[in-house]
N, C-alpha and C positions, 0 to 999 in steps of 0.2 A: 510608469511598468516598461520595463526592459522587456527583451526575448529572453527566454528560459531555456537553460541549457540542462535536461533531463537525461540522466543514464538508467535505464533498466537492464539488471542482470538476472537472464532468465536460466538456472541450472538443477539438475537434481540435486536432491540433499543424502548425506550419511544421514543414518537413521540412527537416533537418539543419540550422536556424539558430537557434543557442543566444543568441543575442540577441534573436531576435523575440519566441519561443516566454518568454524572461525579462521581457521589455516585457509580453508581451503576460499572463503569469501573473501578473505584479504589477500590472494594471490590474486582472486580477479578482478579487484578493484585497480591492482597495481597494475593489471591489463587493459585500466581504460587510456586509450592513445591521444585524449584533445582534452579540455578543460572543461570541465563540468560546474554545475550550482546543486545539483540535485542528483544522490544515488539513492535509487530505490531498488529492495530488498525484498523475498517473498514475506508471508508468513510463517512464523515459526521457522525462521531460518535458522536457526542453531538445534534444530534436531529432527525436526520434518513434524508434521500434525497428527500428535499425540493427545494423549489422556493420560497418561502416567508422570502425573506433577508432583507428586512427592517426591517421584526418583530424578526429578528433571526442575524442578522450578527452583531460582534464582532469585535474593533477595534483590532490589536496586540498587543501584552502587557497587554492583560483585563481576565477574569474570564478563560479561554480554555487554555487560553497559559498558565497564571502563574499554573494553575491546573497540566498542561505537565510537565512545568518545575520543580515542586514539585515533583513530581510523577520520574522524571529522576532521581532526585536527590539523591532521598530516595531508589529508586531499583540500582540504579548506572548499569543501563541501557539505551540505548537509546529508545526513545518511538516514534511512529510517529504515522500519521494517520491526517485524513481532517476533517476542519472544515469552515464553511461562513467566509470572513472576508472581513470586510469594509474598502478601505482605497483611501483616495481622487477621496471621491465619488465613486466609485467605486465598486464592490461587485467581490469575488477570490471564488471559490472551494479551497482550498489553504493546502496543507500537510505541514505539520512542522516535520523537521526532529530536536529531541531535544536532545542534549546529556547531560551525567549527571552534567557536570563540567557547563551547564549552556549556554553553545552556541548551538547554532541551526543555521537551514538553512531553505529555505521551497523551495517550486515547486508548480506552480498554474496549474490547469488543464488545459490538451493543448485543447485537443477535448470531446469541449458542447455537450451534448447530446441532439441534436433539438429536439425527439421525444418527449423527455416531455419539450422540448422549453427553456431549460437549457442556449442557446448562445441568448436570450431572456435578462437574468436578469445576467448573469457571462461574465467576462472579459474575453480573451482566456488566456492561457500562454503562454512566448512566450522560454525560456529554461528550458532546464534538469538538472539535478544538479546531481552529482556522489559523494556520500559520501566514506570516510576512517572509516574502522572501523576492527580493530585486522589483518592489512593488507589487510583485503578486499574492493575492490570495489563496490561499490550501489548503483543500481539507482531508485529510489521508481516513480513509473507514478500513477495514477488513474481511474479504472473503465473503463470508454469508450475509453482511452489511449489503450486498449487490442487490440481493431479491426484492429488496425493503427500500421502494424509491422515497416514500412519506418522509422516511430516516436523513436521506442524503438529499431532499429540497432544496436547493439554490433560494434565498427570500434575504428580508434588506434587513434580519435580526443576523444572519448565518453567511452573510453574499462569499462566494468564493469565485476564484478563477479558474480552477485547475481541480482535479478530485482525481484519487488517485484510490487505488485497492492495493491490499499487500493479499495473498492468496496461497492459497492447498486445494487448486478448482480440480474435481478429479475429470479422467477422462467422458462419463459415462453422460455427463451431463454437462462439457464443454460450447457446445452447443447456445445453450443459458448464457454461459459468460458472454461468449462469443455478443449475440444478441443484446444484452443487460448493459453491458458498455458502451454500447453504442449511441444503448435508448439514454442513458443517465447522460451522456452528453448533448446527445439532442435535448432533451426536456429542460436541461439545467443551462444550457448555453454557455455551454462552460467545457474546455478540452476534459478529456477522464481519459488516465491511462490505468492498465491493470497491469500487475506484474504479479504472474504464477509460475510453477516450479515444473520438472519435467520428471522423470523415468519414473518408478514403483518403490512404495515406500516399507516398511518393515511388517505389514497386516498385508502386501499383497495388492496394494489399492495403485492404480493406474494415472498419472498427469501426463499430459498433452502439451502444457505451455500455454502455446496463444496470448503469452502477454501481447499487450498492442495499446496503441496512443489513437485517440480519436479527438477532434476537431469540432468545434460548435456546431457544425453541419454534420456529424457524425458520420466525416469522410475519414476511412485511414491514413494516419501518420506512417503508422510501422506496426509490423505484424509478423513475431519469433516462430510463428505455427511451431511442432516437435522438435526445436534445436536449443542444443546448448549453447547461447548466445546472450552477447553484450552489446548492447547498440545506447548510442546517445544522439538526444534528438535535439533538434531546437525548435522551442515553441515561442509564432511572433504574437507580440500583445498588437500590434496593430490590426491583426486578421480578426481578434476576438472583438477587440473595440467596434470594429467594421460591421462585424455581423449582427453584434447586440445593437447597432445605432441605427440597422438597416429594417432587418429584422426583431421587435423589443418584445416578444412575446411572453415575456417576464411581465411587462404592465400591465396584463392580463390574467395572472395566474391565482388563483383564488388563496386567500390567507386561512392560514389555521395555527394553533398549535399541537403542540405533543406533551400531553401527562403524562 
């Protein structure tokens, strides 16, 4: 493992305007003023969190997918974030992991936010992905997944070093966001990064950001509060290895499988 440079982009979103959001994020990506290995965008970064799937869903290899491919190639960094995908007449809140060489993988949101009726419009994902980058094993998840620790549990079958949540997490529940991001880092002996949006969406729902990164002890590495910001941080591989060697709680973890 080498140290990993990760860039968080916290931003308001243009409501249901794919072209406006892609233009905005392209501008922000070019504002990154240092080398980075990974750029993280929020959940549904090209539309905002909406159930208007018929209007806004894209097939794979269409506008947003091709934009991500172009941005990853030009920045020479992995680019990740989720958007609405239509596939075989089904809709998915799908995170794309786009690498600079054009190879990619995808994760479909497992836990659909029923309080917004997301489960009535989208199909749930069935498997996690673990991606390799500079020797790091990285597990990207989406928003409401944060509330379900069993799904995120670090284990020998799906071991990771960095857990990521791309989100549209509203202000009224931001305390849970802050608390659970730190908890996921501590209980999994892993770095944990959450990237949220700010501003109001077209439904009048307010988002207060709080994008943050935590180390394996739950210490805050960065915290963006309610501001439009771009931040690149360096994650130390040696620090993570040292924590795991000195305090190996994972050796006493309960074994289980998810049906």
